[in-house]
C-alpha positions in Angstrom: 0.0 0.0 -0.1 2.5 2.3 0.8 4.7 1.3 -2.2 1.9 2.1 -4.4 1.2 5.6 -2.6 4.7 6.8 -3.0 4.6 5.9 -6.7 1.5 8.0 -7.1 2.8 10.6 -5.5 6.3 10.4 -7.5 3.8 10.0 -10.5 2.4 13.3 -9.7 5.4 15.2 -8.9 7.1 13.9 -12.5 3.9 15.5 -14.0 4.1 18.4 -12.7 7.8 18.9 -13.2 6.7 17.6 -17.4 4.1 20.6 -17.0 6.6 23.2 -15.9 9.0 22.5 -17.6 6.4 22.5 -21.3 5.0 25.9 -19.6 9.0 27.4 -19.4 9.1 26.4 -22.9 5.8 28.1 -23.9 7.0 31.1 -22.2 10.2 31.8 -24.1 8.9 30.6 -27.5 6.3 32.9 -26.7 8.4 35.9 -25.2 11.0 35.0 -28.4 7.8 35.6 -30.6 6.9 38.9 -28.8 10.6 40.1 -29.3 10.6 39.1 -32.9 7.6 41.4 -33.3 9.9 44.7 -31.8 10.9 47.3 -35.2 14.9 46.1 -34.8 15.5 50.2 -34.1 14.1 49.7 -30.4 16.0 46.2 -30.3 19.6 46.8 -32.1 21.7 50.1 -30.9 23.3 52.4 -33.1 26.9 52.2 -32.0 28.1 53.5 -35.7 30.4 56.3 -35.5 28.5 58.8 -36.8 25.0 57.3 -36.0 24.2 56.5 -39.7 21.2 55.0 -38.4 19.3 57.0 -37.1 16.5 58.3 -38.8 15.6 61.7 -38.3 11.8 63.2 -37.6 11.3 64.1 -41.2 10.9 60.6 -42.0 9.5 59.2 -39.4 6.6 62.1 -39.9 6.2 62.0 -43.0 5.8 58.0 -43.4 3.2 58.3 -40.2 1.1 60.1 -42.3 2.1 57.9 -46.2 -1.2 57.2 -48.3 -0.4 54.3 -50.6 1.5 51.3 -50.3 5.3 51.8 -51.3 7.8 49.0 -52.6 11.3 49.1 -52.1 12.9 46.7 -54.8 16.4 45.7 -54.0 18.0 44.6 -57.5 21.6 43.0 -56.0 22.6 39.9 -54.3 21.7 40.9 -50.2 24.8 38.9 -49.2 27.2 40.6 -51.1 25.3 44.5 -50.5 27.2 46.7 -48.1 25.6 45.4 -44.6 25.1 49.0 -43.5 22.7 49.6 -46.2 20.7 46.1 -45.4 20.8 47.2 -41.8 19.2 50.7 -42.6 16.6 49.4 -45.1 15.9 46.2 -42.4 14.7 49.6 -40.2 13.8 52.0 -42.7 11.0 49.4 -43.4 9.3 49.4 -40.0 8.5 53.4 -39.9 4.9 52.5 -42.0 3.0 49.4 -42.5 2.8 50.8 -46.4 6.2 50.1 -46.8 8.2 46.8 -47.8 11.0 45.8 -49.2 12.1 42.7 -51.2 16.0 41.4 -52.8 16.0 39.7 -55.8 19.6 38.2 -57.1 19.5 39.7 -60.6 22.7 37.1 -61.0 20.0 34.6 -60.9 17.1 36.2 -62.0 18.3 38.0 -64.7 14.4 38.9 -66.1 14.0 41.5 -62.9 15.9 43.7 -64.6 14.0 44.3 -67.7 10.7 43.9 -65.3 11.8 47.2 -63.2 13.7 48.7 -66.8 17.2 48.6 -64.4 20.3 47.7 -64.3 21.8 45.2 -61.0 22.5 46.8 -58.1 19.9 49.5 -58.1 17.4 50.2 -55.6 13.6 50.6 -57.4 10.8 52.2 -55.4 7.5 52.2 -56.7 3.9 52.8 -56.1 1.7 51.0 -57.7 -1.3 52.8 -57.1 0.1 55.8 -58.9 2.1 53.9 -61.3 5.5 55.5 -60.8 8.8 54.0 -60.0 12.3 55.7 -59.2 15.4 54.4 -59.3 18.9 54.4 -57.1 22.5 53.4 -57.7 23.5 51.3 -54.5 26.9 52.7 -55.3 25.3 56.3 -54.8 24.3 55.8 -51.1 28.2 55.6 -49.7 29.8 59.0 -50.9 33.2 59.4 -51.6 36.2 61.2 -52.1 36.1 61.5 -56.1 39.7 63.5 -55.6 41.5 60.9 -53.6 40.1 57.8 -55.8 41.2 59.3 -59.1 44.8 60.2 -57.8 45.1 56.8 -55.3 42.3 54.7 -56.4 41.6 54.7 -52.6 37.5 55.0 -52.2 37.5 57.4 -48.8 33.9 57.8 -47.8 32.3 60.9 -46.6 29.4 60.7 -45.9 26.2 57.7 -45.9 23.0 59.1 -47.8 20.7 56.5 -47.4 17.7 58.4 -45.7 17.5 61.2 -47.7 17.7 59.2 -51.4 14.6 56.9 -49.6 12.3 59.3 -48.6 13.2 61.7 -51.8 12.1 58.6 -53.7 9.0 57.6 -52.0 7.5 61.3 -52.2 8.5 61.0 -55.3 6.5 58.6 -56.6 3.5 59.0 -54.3 3.6 62.5 -55.2 3.6 64.5 -58.8 4.6 67.8 -57.1 7.9 69.1 -59.1 8.8 73.1 -59.3 11.7 74.8 -61.5 14.3 76.9 -59.9 16.6 79.5 -61.6 19.4 80.9 -60.4 20.5 84.5 -61.5 24.0 83.8 -63.3 24.7 87.2 -65.3 26.6 89.4 -62.0 28.9 86.7 -61.3 27.3 85.5 -58.7 28.4 82.5 -56.7 26.9 79.0 -58.3 25.1 77.1 -56.2 27.4 74.7 -54.2 26.8 70.6 -55.1 25.5 70.0 -51.5 22.7 72.4 -52.4 21.8 71.5 -55.7 21.7 67.9 -54.5 18.9 68.7 -51.5 17.1 70.8 -53.8 16.7 67.7 -56.3 15.8 65.7 -53.3 12.9 68.3 -52.9 11.5 67.8 -56.3 13.2 71.5 -57.5 15.3 71.3 -61.0 17.4 74.0 -61.0 18.8 76.0 -64.0 21.1 79.3 -64.5 19.3 82.3 -66.5 20.8 86.3 -66.9 17.4 87.7 -66.4 18.6 90.7 -68.3 18.9 88.8 -71.7 16.1 86.6 -71.3 13.5 87.8 -68.7 12.8 85.9 -65.6 11.3 82.9 -66.8 7.3 82.2 -67.1 8.1 78.5 -65.7 9.8 80.3 -62.6 8.8 79.3 -59.2 11.6 80.2 -57.4 14.3 82.3 -58.6 17.5 82.7 -56.8 20.3 85.2 -56.6 23.4 83.9 -54.5 26.0 87.0 -53.7 26.2 88.6 -56.8 29.4 90.9 -57.2 27.6 94.3 -59.0 23.9 95.1 -59.0 20.8 95.2 -61.3 20.7 96.5 -64.5 17.5 99.0 -64.2 15.9 97.0 -66.5 16.3 94.0 -64.5 15.2 95.7 -61.4 12.1 96.6 -62.9 11.8 93.2 -64.0 11.9 91.6 -60.8 9.7 94.0 -58.9 7.3 92.7 -61.8 8.0 89.6 -61.4 7.4 89.4 -57.4 3.9 91.2 -58.2 3.0 88.8 -59.7 3.5 86.4 -57.0 6.7 85.3 -57.7 9.3 84.0 -54.7 12.9 85.7 -54.9 15.9 84.3 -52.6 18.4 87.2 -52.0 22.0 86.0 -50.3 24.0 89.0 -50.2 28.1 89.2 -51.3 30.9 90.4 -48.3 31.6 92.5 -51.2 30.4 96.1 -49.8 29.8 97.3 -53.8 27.0 99.6 -53.9 23.7 98.1 -55.2 21.3 100.8 -55.3 19.1 98.9 -57.4 19.2 95.5 -55.5 18.5 98.2 -52.7 15.5 99.7 -54.3 14.2 96.1 -54.7 14.0 95.4 -51.2 13.6 99.2 -50.0 9.9 98.1 -51.6 9.3 95.5 -49.9 10.8 96.5 -45.9 14.3 95.8 -45.9 17.4 98.4 -45.6 20.9 97.2 -46.4 23.1 98.1 -44.0 26.6 99.9 -45.7 29.1 97.4 -43.5 29.6 93.7 -42.4 28.3 92.7 -39.5 30.0 91.7 -36.3 28.6 90.5 -32.7 30.6 90.9 -29.9 28.6 88.6 -27.8 27.7 85.7 -30.1 30.9 84.9 -32.2 32.7 82.0 -32.7 36.7 81.5 -32.1 37.5 85.0 -31.1 36.3 86.4 -35.0 33.1 88.5 -34.1 32.6 88.3 -37.7 32.0 84.8 -37.4 28.5 84.7 -36.0 25.4 82.6 -34.3 22.4 84.8 -35.0 19.5 84.2 -32.7 16.3 82.8 -34.3 13.3 83.7 -34.4 10.9 79.7 -34.6 7.8 81.6 -34.8 8.6 83.0 -38.4 7.6 80.9 -41.1 11.1 81.0 -42.9 12.5 79.4 -39.8 9.9 76.5 -38.5 11.9 74.0 -39.5 14.5 74.1 -37.2 14.5 73.6 -33.3 15.6 75.8 -30.6 18.7 73.3 -30.3 19.3 74.5 -34.3 22.7 76.5 -34.7 23.4 78.7 -37.6 26.6 79.5 -38.4 27.5 83.1 -40.5 30.1 84.1 -41.7 31.0 87.6 -43.2 27.2 88.6 -43.3 25.7 92.1 -44.4 22.9 93.3 -42.3 19.7 94.6 -42.6 17.1 97.3 -40.9 13.7 96.8 -41.6 11.5 99.9 -42.6 7.9 100.0 -43.5 7.4 98.8 -47.3 5.6 100.6 -49.9 2.4 98.9 -49.4 0.2 98.2 -46.9 -0.1 94.8 -47.9 3.3 93.9 -47.4 4.3 91.6 -44.1 7.6 91.6 -43.5 9.4 90.2 -40.3 13.3 89.2 -39.2 13.8 85.5 -38.4 17.5 86.1 -38.1 19.1 88.9 -35.8 22.0 89.5 -34.1 22.3 90.1 -30.3 22.0 93.6 -28.9 25.7 93.5 -29.5 25.5 93.5 -32.7 28.5 95.9 -34.5 27.9 97.1 -38.4 31.4 97.9 -39.5 32.4 100.0 -42.8 35.6 100.9 -41.3 37.7 101.5 -38.5 36.7 104.4 -37.5 32.4 104.1 -38.7 31.4 101.4 -36.2 27.7 101.2 -35.3 26.6 99.0 -32.0 23.1 97.7 -32.0 20.7 95.1 -33.1 21.0 94.0 -37.0 18.5 91.7 -38.6 20.8 88.8 -40.5 17.7 87.1 -42.2 14.2 88.4 -43.8 11.6 88.0 -45.7 8.5 90.0 -47.1 5.4 88.5 -48.2 2.6 90.4 -50.2 -0.9 88.9 -51.5 -1.3 89.2 -55.2 -3.9 87.9 -57.7 -1.1 85.4 -58.4 -0.3 83.8 -55.5 1.8 85.1 -52.6 4.5 87.4 -53.7 7.3 85.5 -51.4 10.8 87.8 -51.0 13.5 86.0 -48.6 16.7 88.0 -47.8 19.8 86.6 -46.4 22.7 88.2 -45.0 25.4 85.7 -46.2 26.3 84.5 -49.5 28.9 82.2 -47.2 26.4 80.4 -44.8 25.4 77.7 -47.9 29.4 77.7 -49.4 30.8 74.3 -48.9 33.6 75.7 -46.7 30.8 76.3 -44.4 28.5 73.8 -44.5 31.1 71.4 -45.6 33.1 71.7 -42.5 30.4 72.1 -39.6 27.9 69.2 -40.0 26.1 69.9 -36.8 25.1 73.6 -38.1 21.5 74.0 -39.6 22.3 76.3 -42.7 21.4 74.4 -45.1 18.1 73.2 -43.5 17.6 76.5 -42.8 18.0 77.8 -46.4 15.5 75.1 -47.9 12.6 75.9 -45.7 12.9 79.0 -47.3 13.1 77.3 -50.6 10.0 75.1 -49.9 7.6 76.9 -47.7 5.9 79.1 -49.9 4.6 75.8 -52.1 1.7 73.9 -50.6 2.5 71.0 -52.2 6.2 70.6 -51.9 7.9 69.5 -48.5 11.0 69.9 -47.6 12.8 66.3 -47.6 16.2 67.8 -47.9 17.8 65.8 -45.6 21.4 65.7 -45.7 24.0 62.7 -45.9 25.3 61.6 -42.6 28.7 62.4 -42.4 31.6 59.8 -42.3 34.3 62.2 -41.6 35.4 63.2 -37.9 33.3 66.7 -37.3 34.1 69.8 -35.7 32.8 71.1 -32.9 31.0 74.7 -33.2 31.1 75.8 -29.5 30.2 79.9 -29.1 32.2 82.3 -27.7 35.4 79.5 -27.8 37.9 82.3 -26.5 36.9 81.4 -22.7 37.3 77.7 -23.0 40.3 78.2 -25.5 41.7 80.1 -21.8 40.5 77.5 -20.0 41.7 73.9 -21.3 44.7 75.7 -23.2 45.9 77.6 -20.1 44.4 77.2 -17.2 43.8 73.4 -16.5 47.4 72.7 -17.7 48.6 75.0 -15.0 46.6 73.4 -12.0 47.5 69.9 -13.3 51.4 71.6 -13.0 50.6 73.5 -9.3 49.0 70.3 -7.8 51.9 67.8 -9.2 54.7 70.4 -7.7 53.0 70.9 -4.2 53.0 67.0 -4.3 56.4 66.3 -4.9 57.8 69.2 -2.6 55.8 67.2 0.0 57.4 64.0 -0.6 60.5 65.8 -0.8 60.2 66.6 2.8 59.5 63.7 4.7 
């Protein structure tokens, strides 16, 4: 009898143990299945030096509102691809349920190339609802220094451009909107940098040059750009530009550092309540590395020309002209400043002509017309979008500000100009760096030496 009871208890214990083990296995399997459903952007840490897998709020917000299904077809051998691109695509597709990513090896399935009308090692972004597709060369997703490659054959990587190109392509296949921008070229204006033209393309602007004096303002011009002219407008040009604006045109004017007098440009600006100063602007409070002509302007985020920036955004201007706001020619014109100096700004004409005060470094004027809303956006500094500045500092918002100013006036164009992530060592920008220079170059080393000397003297006396 006792033996039977013992066997019964042992049997129950065995059954309980088996059940507990089965339950534990079921819990582990369920937990793994649950974890597998978590987006990889939450389960994989971005340990890359430049955070190349971090997706900006621009893409996150755009994809959250995506209204059509979009397929991303990768026509390449997945195993042979740069795994940084593969990992980025894994995270990118999780931004929306309407996004899908599939890989097809064209070596194994060559017919896929004719099906999409594309070459091998490309990414085809397609939208079935609109019937449109865009093709991206995989080699273009990681930029490298062409000069170094031509000289030595070495591919020195400079930037990772997956997000910007993908988001732009998705927007293009979903939306048909595109705009034409013309850059004035008949007064030795500075050419738009490759970075600016690339960002304009991502926001679906085509960019061409125009000689306004000879050809006028083209009828299909949506945005006119004048970047750092070296000489003034002719009288006829000024009238053409005023006529363009009065008909609802949009113009971005970036003043050059040359102090050549430009009465016709001043006449255009004064019509819209903007009066350029006669000198270069310094700021003895908000400057970079002991140079008061390299300014971190104050940004007014309430003005639509700067609304894409945040409270943490930094803009850097070098050798900027200044402005003051005056009464425009018509009551229908509204003018606002969005970049200013501190109250320690200085208009410097020469050593004997320096006037302190607060100066405008960026302004926008708008007017409702029969042809739409006219916009005149003026930056005091053409250098702000030069490759010399934007290529040297990766943590400034100069290009973002410019692109916002270019797109904000269009209801059907979104600022999707996402800059490539630099793969190079970035430079820190520190406001009024002179204080920190003194601290770390002189004070800290001397303090360390002094402490060491005192310690040595005490040990010597023992």
